[in-house]
N, C-alpha and C positions, 0 to 999 in steps of 0.2 A: 520427557513429553512424548506422548503417543500422538503422532500426526494423523489427522482424520480427514482433512479437507484442504484442497488447494484451489484458489480462485484467482483469475487473472483480470487485469484491467489496463487501460491506457488512458493517459491524460495529456492535454496539450496546453500550452500558453501560446496563443496565436500571434500576438503582436508585442507583448510587453517584455518578452525574454525572461520570464520568471520561472526558474526551475522548481521552486517550492510550489507554486500554483499548479504547474503541470503534475508534480508528484501528488499533491492533494487530490486533484481531479482523477488521477489514476487510481488512487486508493478508494475514492468514492465509487468509481466505476466498478471496481472489483467487489466492493461491498454490496452494491445495488444489484449485482448479478444473481445473488442468492437470497433465499429466505429460509434456509435450512436451520432448524432449531436444534443444533447439536447439543447445547447444554441440557435442554429438557430431555432429549433422546437418551442421554447417558446419565441423567440424574444429577447434573451439576448445576451450580449457579452460573449465570452469565459472566460474573466477575472472575470465575475460575478459568475462563478461556485464556489460552496462551496463543499469541499471534506473532508469527514471524513475518515481517513486512520487508520484502526485497524490492528495492526501487532501482531501476537502471536509467540514468540520464548521462548526457555527455560531460557534464561538470557536476559530479556528486557533491563536491565541496560547497556548492551554491544552494543546496537544499537545507532549509531550516527544519530540523527534525522535530523540534518542539511544536511547530505548526502542524506538521503531519500527524503527530500524536493526538492533537485535539479532535481529529475526525472520529476517533474511537470512543463510543459512549460507554463501553465497558470492556473488560478483559485486560490482559497485560501484554501490550504490544512492544516488540523489539524491532526497531527500524534498522535495516542494513542497506547502506548505499553502495551502488556498483556503477562502474563505467558502462554505459549502454545507451538505450534510447536512440534518439535521432534529433539533430539540429538541421532542419530543412531551410535552406535559404529562401528569402522572400522572392517572389517572381520578379519584382522590380529591382532587386539587388540592394535596396536601401533598408536601413533599420535592422531590428533584431530578427534572428531566424525564428521560425516556428519551432518550438521545443516540444518534443514528444517524450513522455516518460512511460516506461513499461513497469508494471507492478505485479508481483505475485504475493498473495496472502496465504500463508500456511497456518491452519488453525488446529489446535489439539488441546489435550488435557493431561494433567499428571494423573494417570489412571490408577497407579498403585496407591496413591494417597487416598483416593476415594474408595477403592476396593478393600483397603484393609490394613 
């Protein structure tokens, strides 16, 4: 895969303590940051996009990867979970912390397959 674009996002779960929701919101944040038409620029179909989805949260094992994958309308996404992000305690000390997920989307194509 020839990497062509990296975009970053951040998502939160303010009260529910939902790592998946924070991750999904981070992916959407990264996707909504750009409107670059890479597929068309290089003569590919959108379904040819290869997307590496790196997600950092304090408890990666609590992220439902299948739910994260539903965010992508096309392309081939590979979700990779990492320890990262931030669990910020609530000001009153009660309940779930605010969960922050950091996301990096790396987009590319199999350039040799298309070229020849």
